[in-house]
N, C-alpha and C positions, 0 to 999 in steps of 0.2 A: 749234266747236261742234257738234252734231248739229243738222239741220235736218230738220224734221217731212217734207218734200216727198222723199228720200231715205233714208229711216229703214228699207225694204225690202231695200236694199243697203249699209248701213251692221253691222259684225259688231256680234253680240249685246254681247260684255264690254264692246266700247267706247261702246254706248249706256249700261250701267250704271254705268261711269266718269264719264259725262257727267252721269249723273241718275239716285242710286240708289233713287229711288220707282219705278223701270222694274222694279226686283226683283219688287214685287210681282205685277206685270203677268206676267212671265216664269212667276213660283213659279206664277200660274193656271192659266196652259197646258201648266205640265209643261217647261219650255225650259230648258234647259240653261244658266247664264251664267257659270259657271267654268271648269270644264272645258273644255265646249263650248263658251266661247264667242268662237272664233276663226270662225266662222262666220256668212254675212249673216241676216240677220232674216229673210229668204224660204226659206232654205236651213231654217232652223230652224221654220220653221211648217212646211214639206213634211214633214221630218222627225216633228213630233209631230202631224200633220193639223188645225192650228191655222189657225183661220179667219185669214190675212193681212190684209184690210181692217181686220176689227175688231182688230188686235192694235195693227196700225197706229195707229186711231184710237185708240186706249186710252193710248198712247206717246205722241201728238200733243197728245194733250190735257194732260198734263203735262209736256213739252219744254220749255214755258215756265214752267213753276213755278219761284222765287226759294228759292234756296235760304239757309237758315236759319244763318247762323252757318257754322263751318268743317268744323262733325264734316262734310257732307258731301261738300265738296272735297279727296277723300282725291286725287285725280287734281295736288293743287299743292301737296300736302306734301312737304317734305324726305324724303329715305329715310329717314335714321337717326330722325325723328319718327314715319314710316309704321310703322316698325319696333317703337318705343316702343308706340304704340299696339296693334302684331297680339299683341305678348306680353304685353301687360297687361289685353286686353279678350278676344280671342281664345285665347291660350294658356292663360291662366288658368281659360276655360270649360272647356275641353277637360279641365283636370287636375280641374278639379271638379267638372264632372260625370260624367265616365265610368265611376269606381265606382258612384257612387250610379245610374245607368240599368242597367250591369252587373250590379246588386245586385236590382233591381226584375226585368230581365228574368229571371235566374235562377230567383226565386222563382214568376213566370207560368209559364216552362218547366217547373216543377217541379211545381208545382201545377195546371195547364190543362195541359200538354202531350201527354197520352193523348187529349184529345176536340177540343185543336185543336193538332197537331203542328208547325204553322208557327211557334210560340212556340219550341220548341226548335229550330230554324234559326235565327229571330232571335237567340236568346242566344249560338247560335257564333259567328253573322257579327258579331253587335256587339262580342262578347268580343277576338275576334281584328284589329278595326278597333279599339278601344280601346288594344291593345297594340302595333299598327303607329301609330299616330297619336302617343304619348307617345312611340316614338322617333323618329319623325320632327320633333317638338317638340326632343326634344333635341340633333340633328343641325345643325336650322335656331338653336338658340341658340349653340348652341358653334361650329358653321363657317358656315353660308352666312350669317346676319347680320355677325356680325363680318366676314367678305369684304367685302359689302357696305357696311358703316360705312368700309372702310379703302378700297375704292373710291373711294367718297363723298366722302370727306378728302377724294385725293391730287387726286379731279378741283375741288376747291373752292380745292384751294393751285395749282391749274393746274401740277400735278406728273404726267409722266406714268405709267402702269399698266404695270410690267412684263409680258414677256408670262408666265410660269408664275400669274402672279393672274389675270389675264385667263383660261389655258386651265382653273384650278381654279376659279373662278366660275361659268364657261359648263357644267363637267362639274357639279357642285352643284344649278345651275338647272335642267340637263336631269334630274337626278336627283328633286330636290323633289317637279317638274313629274308627273312619273310617278309617286309616292307621291299626289299629291291625285288623280290621273286613278283611282285604285284606290280609294281611299277613298269617290269619288263614285261608283264602279259597285257598291261594298257598300252605300251609301247607299240606292241605287234599286233594289236586291237587297231591302233590308228594307222598303221602303217600301212593294214590290209582294208581300212576303209578307205583309204586315202591311193590305193592303186599303185603301193611303192614310193608314195611322195609323190607322186607324177598329175600334176593338174591335167585338166582338159585343153585343148589345141585356143580353145577361145578367149581362156582365162586370162583374166585382169592382171595388173601388175602387182596387189596386195595377194591374190591367189598366190601366185608364184612364190612371190616371198613371203607366205604361211607354210607353203608345204615344202622349201631350201630348207625354212626354218626349223621345221620339223627334223627333216631328217639331218640337220644339225645336232637335235637336241637328243634325238636318238644315240648318236653316235658319238656323244659326250656322255650320255648316261651308260652306255654300255661298257665304257673306259672308266667311269667313275665306279661303279658296281664291279668289274672286274681287280682294279685296285683295292676295292675295301674285301671282300666276298674271296677274292684266289690268294692275295698277300698278305695285306694287312690284319686281315681276320684268324688267315692260319698262324699269322705271328703271333698272334692275342692267346688262341687254341694251346699252342705249343708251350705256353707260360705257366697257363693252367692244367696240361693233363699230366 
């Protein structure tokens, strides 16, 4: 488990894996726990110029909090069960919200783009991100996840994994993590362009709804990528190492 006294040297992704409540603390200080989860808390705080002692204290306060039910114990889930959860929760969210947010973004860019040109950039960035993510989900569901399911099943039956399966799975995991990094960079760009999803005082309802939806999309994406990079893909990596 994660011990409060050694939090500063723990990897950010590991801290969130053991207690997802930590994600709220990291979001507060802009610390990347999904794609950037492979560095220590101390390094992450230095990178973001966040107060290490304060962050450690906040994390220590929640480190002993008991999790209520299995919904937060993602690291204990079987790979196949975790895949089902990711598909039914996060993949469904991306598919349902992408077109809606793109439509809001297009309208705001068209109506307010002359006075607030950052919204034109936001539209193009999000539209490209949505297209990439939909292709990414398809690749996961048709190629990557079936490979993980197969490897997990063979391991459970105490059967060896052939070299071709291990090599293909490793290649796919590397590709998926690269996609995740690109998606995270794009959302960070959108956050910057939107002034941390803060609309101007005179913003209309659609403008405000767009920024609220973008903030929610980023939060969902961070959890989505965390579950894959830091938990599911690590389980898969362990099976082929």
